[in-house]
C-alpha positions in Angstrom: 42.4 -26.9 -24.5 38.5 -26.4 -24.0 38.8 -28.2 -20.8 40.4 -29.7 -18.1 40.7 -33.3 -18.3 38.8 -35.2 -15.0 41.8 -37.6 -15.3 44.3 -34.8 -14.5 42.2 -33.5 -11.6 42.0 -36.9 -10.1 45.6 -37.3 -10.3 46.2 -34.1 -8.5 43.5 -35.2 -6.0 45.3 -38.6 -5.3 48.4 -36.8 -4.3 46.6 -34.1 -2.4 45.2 -36.6 -0.2 48.5 -38.4 0.3 50.3 -35.3 1.1 48.0 -34.3 3.9 47.4 -37.9 5.2 43.7 -37.8 4.3 42.0 -41.2 3.3 41.5 -42.0 -0.3 38.7 -39.7 -1.8 35.6 -41.4 -2.8 33.3 -40.9 -5.8 30.2 -38.7 -5.4 26.9 -39.7 -7.1 26.2 -39.6 -10.0 29.5 -41.2 -10.7 31.9 -39.5 -12.5 30.6 -35.9 -11.4 33.1 -35.5 -8.6 35.2 -36.8 -5.9 34.5 -36.5 -1.9 37.1 -36.1 0.5 36.9 -36.2 4.5 39.1 -33.4 5.5 38.0 -33.3 9.3 39.0 -29.6 9.8 37.0 -27.0 11.4 34.9 -25.3 8.9 36.1 -27.6 6.3 34.9 -31.2 7.4 34.3 -32.3 3.8 35.5 -31.3 0.2 33.9 -32.0 -2.7 35.8 -31.5 -6.0 34.3 -31.3 -9.5 35.7 -33.6 -12.1 33.5 -32.4 -15.2 32.7 -28.9 -15.0 33.7 -27.8 -18.3 32.8 -31.0 -20.1 29.2 -31.4 -18.3 28.3 -28.0 -16.8 25.0 -29.3 -15.3 27.4 -31.3 -13.0 28.5 -28.1 -11.4 24.8 -27.4 -10.1 24.1 -30.8 -9.0 27.4 -31.1 -6.8 26.6 -27.4 -5.6 23.0 -28.4 -4.6 24.6 -31.4 -2.5 27.1 -29.1 -0.9 24.4 -26.8 0.1 22.2 -29.6 1.6 25.2 -31.2 3.3 24.7 -31.9 7.0 28.6 -31.0 7.7 30.2 -27.9 6.7 31.6 -28.9 3.1 33.7 -27.0 0.5 33.3 -27.1 -3.1 36.4 -27.1 -5.4 36.0 -26.4 -9.1 38.8 -26.6 -11.5 37.5 -25.2 -14.7 38.1 -22.8 -17.9 34.9 -21.1 -17.7 35.1 -19.4 -14.3 32.2 -16.9 -14.5 30.0 -19.7 -15.4 30.9 -21.7 -12.4 30.7 -18.4 -10.3 27.0 -18.0 -11.2 26.2 -21.6 -10.3 27.7 -21.7 -7.1 26.2 -18.2 -6.1 22.6 -19.5 -7.5 23.2 -22.6 -5.0 23.9 -19.9 -2.1 27.1 -21.0 -1.5 29.7 -18.6 -0.4 32.7 -18.0 -2.7 35.7 -18.3 -1.0 38.5 -18.1 -3.5 38.1 -17.0 -7.1 41.6 -16.7 -8.4 43.5 -20.0 -7.6 45.2 -21.9 -10.4 45.7 -25.4 -11.5 49.1 -25.7 -12.4 51.8 -28.1 -13.9 55.2 -28.7 -15.0 58.0 -31.1 -16.2 60.0 -31.8 -13.3 62.9 -32.7 -15.2 63.2 -29.6 -16.6 62.6 -27.5 -13.2 65.3 -25.0 -12.3 67.3 -25.2 -9.2 68.0 -22.3 -6.7 69.8 -22.2 -3.5 69.2 -19.4 -0.9 72.0 -17.2 0.3 73.7 -17.9 3.8 72.8 -18.5 6.5 69.7 -20.8 5.6 70.2 -24.4 6.0 68.0 -27.0 4.2 66.6 -29.9 5.8 64.9 -32.8 3.8 62.8 -35.5 5.3 61.0 -38.3 3.5 58.3 -40.6 5.1 56.4 -43.1 2.8 55.2 -41.0 -0.6 55.7 -37.6 1.2 58.8 -35.4 1.1 59.0 -32.2 3.7 61.5 -29.4 2.8 62.5 -26.7 5.2 64.9 -24.1 5.6 66.3 -22.7 8.7 67.8 -19.5 9.8 70.9 -19.0 11.9 68.5 -19.6 15.0 67.5 -22.9 13.8 63.7 -21.4 13.1 62.0 -22.5 10.3 61.8 -19.9 7.7 60.1 -21.6 4.8 58.7 -25.2 4.1 56.7 -26.9 1.4 55.9 -30.9 0.9 55.6 -32.9 -2.1 53.9 -36.3 -2.5 54.9 -38.8 -5.2 52.1 -41.1 -6.8 53.7 -43.0 -9.8 55.1 -40.2 -12.1 53.1 -37.4 -10.5 54.2 -35.2 -7.6 51.9 -33.0 -6.2 53.2 -29.9 -4.2 51.3 -28.5 -1.1 51.7 -26.2 1.7 54.5 -23.9 0.5 54.9 -21.4 2.9 57.4 -18.7 3.6 57.5 -16.6 7.1 56.7 -13.1 6.6 60.2 -12.0 8.2 62.0 -14.1 5.5 60.2 -13.0 2.1 61.9 -11.7 -0.7 65.1 -13.6 -0.2 64.4 -16.7 -2.6 63.5 -19.0 -0.1 60.1 -19.7 -2.1 62.0 -20.7 -5.2 64.6 -22.7 -3.0 61.9 -24.7 -1.6 60.3 -25.4 -5.1 63.8 -26.3 -6.2 64.4 -28.8 -3.6 60.9 -30.5 -3.6 61.2 -31.0 -7.3 64.8 -32.5 -7.3 63.6 -34.8 -4.6 60.4 -35.9 -6.6 62.3 -36.5 -9.6 64.8 -38.4 -8.0 62.1 -40.8 -6.9 60.7 -41.2 -10.7 58.2 -38.5 -10.7 58.1 -36.5 -14.2 55.1 -34.3 -13.6 54.5 -31.6 -11.3 51.2 -30.7 -10.2 49.6 -28.3 -7.7 46.7 -25.7 -7.0 48.3 -22.4 -6.3 47.0 -19.1 -4.3 47.0 -16.1 -5.8 50.0 -15.0 -3.7 51.9 -18.0 -5.3 51.1 -17.8 -8.8 53.8 -15.6 -9.8 56.5 -17.7 -8.0 55.5 -21.0 -9.9 55.0 -19.1 -13.1 58.6 -18.1 -13.0 59.9 -21.5 -12.6 58.0 -22.8 -15.7 54.9 -24.0 -14.1 51.9 -23.9 -16.5 48.5 -22.5 -15.8 46.0 -25.3 -16.7 42.8 -24.0 -15.2 41.2 -21.6 -13.1 40.0 -23.0 -9.5 37.0 -21.8 -7.9 36.3 -22.7 -4.2 33.0 -22.2 -2.3 31.8 -23.2 1.0 28.1 -24.5 2.2 26.1 -23.1 4.9 27.9 -23.4 8.2 26.6 -26.5 10.1 26.1 -25.9 13.9 27.8 -28.7 16.1 25.9 -30.6 18.3 27.0 -31.8 21.5 
């Protein structure tokens, strides 16, 4: 593969916004270069996602310039097979590089391995609309690990997979992913999509998730708030 397809990135974004109850992302002009999401978080008010970084490299420079000039604090997320070239572009635009080693990953959910944690952990699964949340609780009832997955058509987008530091190395991350995949497949999803942090890459790889592209994340200059 010489590029990551724009359609694949857009499918992930459709699920990511659903998983986080965000408005549907809107096109960034010129049309087709990227999508813009209203995140409404402190220090991350808006996020722009590049769609054609590999097939139209000049599009990254245009998006980076727009992020640098934004009136609200804006992030730029770029899935790419050419991370060094993208890094040079975002630095030239005076953006702050936040993450260099995140991965865009996919899997066939129908072949996802299943794992269950040892006692005393108990699983809770809740579904509301397109989103299923899975959590594992310890014997005191505290949440030891959690994650969510949003089903959009035949895609399922996993997000916010977390294990409490006191409960790591006990198979809970694998158990969360297994439960999420099982729930999504039961709702008709066939393809899993996610963006993996450096910490999560080994876990997802061990479960059969495939690396499709690197993901670089940069931030524009902080914008002072006016009251």
